[in-house]
C-alpha positions as a Markdown table, in Angstrom:
| # | Residue | x | y | z |
|---|---|---|---|---|
| 1 | Met | 70.0 | 60.6 | 163.1 |
| 2 | Arg | 68.6 | 64.1 | 163.0 |
| 3 | Ile | 66.6 | 65.4 | 160.0 |
| 4 | Ile | 66.7 | 69.1 | 159.4 |
| 5 | Thr | 64.3 | 70.6 | 156.8 |
| 6 | Ile | 65.1 | 73.9 | 155.2 |
| 7 | Gly | 63.0 | 75.9 | 152.8 |
| 8 | Met | 62.8 | 79.4 | 151.5 |
| 9 | Asp | 60.3 | 80.4 | 154.2 |
| 10 | Asn | 62.2 | 78.8 | 157.1 |
| 11 | Asn | 64.0 | 81.4 | 159.2 |
| 12 | Arg | 65.3 | 79.0 | 161.9 |
| 13 | Val | 69.0 | 78.9 | 162.3 |
| 14 | Tyr | 70.5 | 75.5 | 163.3 |
| 15 | Thr | 73.4 | 75.5 | 165.8 |
| 16 | Gly | 76.1 | 73.0 | 166.3 |
| 17 | Pro | 79.0 | 72.8 | 163.9 |
| 18 | Leu | 78.4 | 70.6 | 160.8 |
| 19 | Thr | 80.7 | 69.2 | 158.1 |
| 20 | Ala | 78.5 | 68.4 | 155.2 |
| 21 | Cys | 78.5 | 66.8 | 151.8 |
| 22 | Ile | 75.9 | 68.3 | 149.4 |
| 23 | Gly | 74.3 | 66.8 | 146.3 |
| 24 | Tyr | 71.2 | 65.1 | 145.0 |
| 25 | Phe | 72.4 | 61.6 | 145.8 |
| 26 | Asp | 70.1 | 59.8 | 143.3 |
| 27 | Gly | 71.5 | 56.6 | 144.7 |
| 28 | Val | 74.2 | 55.9 | 147.2 |
| 29 | His | 76.7 | 54.4 | 144.7 |
| 30 | Leu | 80.5 | 54.2 | 145.2 |
| 31 | Gly | 81.1 | 57.8 | 144.2 |
| 32 | His | 78.6 | 59.0 | 146.7 |
| 33 | Arg | 80.1 | 56.8 | 149.3 |
| 34 | Ala | 83.5 | 58.5 | 148.7 |
| 35 | Leu | 81.8 | 61.8 | 149.4 |
| 36 | Ile | 80.2 | 60.5 | 152.6 |
| 37 | Glu | 83.5 | 58.9 | 153.8 |
| 38 | Lys | 85.3 | 62.1 | 153.2 |
| 39 | Thr | 82.6 | 64.0 | 155.1 |
| 40 | Ile | 82.8 | 61.7 | 158.1 |
| 41 | Glu | 86.6 | 61.9 | 158.1 |
| 42 | Thr | 86.6 | 65.7 | 157.9 |
| 43 | Ala | 83.9 | 66.0 | 160.6 |
| 44 | Lys | 86.0 | 64.0 | 163.0 |
| 45 | Gln | 89.0 | 66.3 | 162.2 |
| 46 | Asn | 86.8 | 69.4 | 162.7 |
| 47 | His | 85.2 | 68.0 | 165.9 |
| 48 | Ser | 81.8 | 68.5 | 164.3 |
| 49 | Glu | 78.9 | 66.4 | 163.3 |
| 50 | Ser | 78.6 | 64.9 | 159.9 |
| 51 | Ala | 75.7 | 65.9 | 157.6 |
| 52 | Leu | 74.4 | 65.2 | 154.2 |
| 53 | Ile | 72.6 | 68.0 | 152.4 |
| 54 | Thr | 70.2 | 66.9 | 149.7 |
| 55 | Phe | 67.2 | 68.2 | 147.7 |
| 56 | Asp | 63.5 | 67.2 | 147.8 |
| 57 | Pro | 61.9 | 67.1 | 145.3 |
| 58 | Asp | 64.4 | 66.2 | 142.6 |
| 59 | Pro | 65.8 | 69.5 | 141.2 |
| 60 | Trp | 64.5 | 68.6 | 137.7 |
| 61 | Val | 60.9 | 68.8 | 139.1 |
| 62 | Ala | 61.5 | 72.5 | 140.1 |
| 63 | Ile | 63.8 | 73.5 | 137.3 |
| 64 | Lys | 62.2 | 71.8 | 134.3 |
| 65 | Gly | 58.7 | 71.2 | 135.7 |
| 66 | Met | 59.0 | 67.4 | 135.3 |
| 67 | Asn | 56.5 | 65.1 | 136.9 |
| 68 | Pro | 58.2 | 63.2 | 139.8 |
| 69 | Ser | 56.9 | 59.9 | 138.5 |
| 70 | Glu | 58.8 | 60.5 | 135.2 |
| 71 | Ile | 62.1 | 60.6 | 137.0 |
| 72 | Lys | 63.8 | 57.2 | 137.6 |
| 73 | His | 66.3 | 56.8 | 140.4 |
| 74 | Ile | 68.7 | 54.1 | 141.5 |
| 75 | Ser | 66.8 | 54.0 | 144.9 |
| 76 | Thr | 63.9 | 55.6 | 146.6 |
| 77 | Phe | 64.4 | 58.7 | 148.8 |
| 78 | Arg | 63.7 | 56.6 | 152.0 |
| 79 | Glu | 66.2 | 54.0 | 150.9 |
| 80 | Arg | 68.8 | 56.6 | 150.3 |
| 81 | Leu | 68.2 | 58.1 | 153.8 |
| 82 | Asn | 68.5 | 54.7 | 155.4 |
| 83 | Lys | 71.7 | 54.0 | 153.5 |
| 84 | Val | 73.5 | 57.2 | 154.5 |
| 85 | Val | 72.6 | 56.7 | 158.1 |
| 86 | Glu | 73.9 | 53.2 | 157.9 |
| 87 | Leu | 77.2 | 54.6 | 156.5 |
| 88 | Gly | 77.6 | 56.9 | 159.5 |
| 89 | Ile | 76.0 | 60.3 | 158.6 |
| 90 | Gln | 74.6 | 61.9 | 161.8 |
| 91 | Asn | 72.4 | 64.6 | 160.2 |
| 92 | Val | 70.4 | 64.8 | 157.0 |
| 93 | Val | 69.5 | 68.2 | 155.8 |
| 94 | Ile | 66.6 | 68.2 | 153.3 |
| 95 | Leu | 66.3 | 71.4 | 151.2 |
| 96 | Lys | 62.7 | 71.9 | 150.1 |
| 97 | Phe | 63.8 | 72.6 | 146.5 |
| 98 | Thr | 61.6 | 75.1 | 144.6 |
| 99 | Lys | 61.8 | 77.2 | 141.4 |
| 100 | Glu | 62.5 | 80.2 | 143.7 |
| 101 | Met | 65.4 | 78.4 | 145.4 |
| 102 | Ser | 66.8 | 77.3 | 142.0 |
| 103 | Ala | 66.9 | 81.0 | 140.9 |
| 104 | Leu | 69.1 | 82.1 | 143.8 |
| 105 | Ser | 72.6 | 83.2 | 142.9 |
| 106 | Ser | 75.4 | 81.1 | 144.6 |
| 107 | Glu | 75.9 | 84.0 | 147.1 |
| 108 | Glu | 72.2 | 84.2 | 147.9 |
| 109 | Phe | 72.0 | 80.4 | 148.2 |
| 110 | Ser | 75.0 | 80.4 | 150.6 |
| 111 | His | 73.5 | 83.2 | 152.7 |
| 112 | Lys | 69.8 | 82.5 | 152.7 |
| 113 | Ile | 69.8 | 78.7 | 152.7 |
| 114 | Leu | 73.2 | 77.2 | 153.8 |
| 115 | Gly | 73.7 | 80.2 | 156.1 |
| 116 | Lys | 71.0 | 78.6 | 158.3 |
| 117 | Leu | 73.5 | 75.9 | 159.2 |
| 118 | Lys | 76.8 | 76.3 | 161.1 |
| 119 | Leu | 79.0 | 74.7 | 158.4 |
| 120 | Asp | 82.7 | 74.1 | 159.1 |
| 121 | Ala | 83.2 | 72.6 | 155.7 |
| 122 | Val | 81.3 | 71.4 | 152.6 |
| 123 | Ile | 82.3 | 68.4 | 150.5 |
| 124 | Cys | 81.0 | 68.0 | 147.0 |
| 125 | Gly | 81.6 | 66.2 | 143.8 |
| 126 | Phe | 83.7 | 67.8 | 141.1 |
| 127 | Asp | 80.6 | 68.4 | 139.0 |
| 128 | Phe | 78.3 | 69.8 | 141.7 |
| 129 | Leu | 76.5 | 73.0 | 140.4 |
| 130 | Leu | 75.3 | 75.6 | 142.9 |
| 131 | Ala | 72.4 | 77.8 | 141.7 |
| 132 | Gly | 73.6 | 77.4 | 138.1 |
| 133 | Cys | 77.2 | 78.4 | 138.9 |
| 134 | Arg | 80.2 | 76.0 | 139.2 |
| 135 | Ile | 81.8 | 76.3 | 142.7 |
| 136 | Pro | 85.5 | 76.6 | 142.5 |
| 137 | Val | 86.8 | 73.8 | 144.8 |
| 138 | Leu | 89.9 | 71.9 | 145.8 |
| 139 | Val | 89.6 | 68.5 | 144.2 |
| 140 | Val | 90.6 | 65.3 | 145.9 |
| 141 | Pro | 92.1 | 62.7 | 143.4 |
| 142 | Pro | 89.6 | 60.4 | 141.5 |
| 143 | Thr | 88.1 | 57.4 | 143.2 |
| 144 | Val | 89.2 | 54.3 | 141.4 |
| 145 | Val | 87.7 | 50.8 | 142.0 |
| 146 | Val | 89.3 | 47.8 | 140.2 |
| 147 | Ala | 90.8 | 50.2 | 137.6 |
| 148 | Ala | 87.3 | 51.6 | 136.7 |
| 149 | Arg | 86.3 | 55.1 | 137.7 |
| 150 | Val | 83.4 | 55.6 | 139.9 |
| 151 | Ala | 80.5 | 57.8 | 138.6 |
| 152 | Asp | 81.6 | 60.7 | 140.8 |
| 153 | Glu | 85.2 | 60.8 | 139.6 |
| 154 | Asn | 86.4 | 63.4 | 142.1 |
| 155 | Val | 85.5 | 64.4 | 145.6 |
| 156 | Ala | 86.1 | 68.0 | 146.5 |
| 157 | Val | 86.5 | 69.7 | 149.8 |
| 158 | Phe | 86.5 | 73.4 | 150.7 |
| 159 | Gly | 86.3 | 75.4 | 153.9 |
| 160 | Trp | 82.9 | 77.1 | 153.8 |
| 161 | Lys | 84.3 | 80.4 | 155.2 |
| 162 | Ala | 87.1 | 80.5 | 152.6 |
| 163 | Leu | 86.5 | 83.1 | 149.9 |
| 164 | Asp | 89.5 | 82.5 | 147.7 |
| 165 | Arg | 88.9 | 78.9 | 146.7 |
| 166 | Ile | 90.7 | 77.7 | 143.6 |
| 167 | Gln | 90.1 | 74.9 | 141.0 |
| 168 | Val | 92.9 | 72.3 | 141.1 |
| 169 | Pro | 93.2 | 70.2 | 137.9 |
| 170 | Val | 93.2 | 66.4 | 138.4 |
| 171 | Lys | 95.6 | 64.3 | 136.4 |
| 172 | Pro | 93.9 | 61.2 | 135.1 |
| 173 | Glu | 95.3 | 57.9 | 136.5 |
| 174 | Lys | 97.1 | 55.6 | 134.1 |
| 175 | Glu | 95.0 | 52.7 | 132.9 |
| 176 | His | 96.6 | 49.3 | 133.4 |
């Protein structure tokens, strides 16, 4: 596994095509696993390496000024990293999240932060917010386990270079 750290002051550009999922991943629950599985599958189709993009510290620390010890997570940061590698992720990209980064528009974030990576595709949950703006995405049907929805109900995939992405409504599955 390769760890790539990106911050506002980092000007290095990372080469090699990546297909990445992005999110905070407060625990690697079944919804997150669906994102990871879709990322690995898409990376294989794209002949690229899989990556998981996450934030450190927790975005609430930068956005709301919370103390990291006040924020409870399903697992520790190290446990989450170990789990995603165990699931097959080849690269972990850690965004050094700051108030300055949180204030970027989605276009600035895409250019100044994600633009440092050679991304073939980005996979995210239906509710992922980028710099305060909802990203229009193509939504993959909900993940259902034993007739109960997973925390991340939908997994979304979009080509990073596509400019005309559209939101696709998801019909809820019938309950049995």
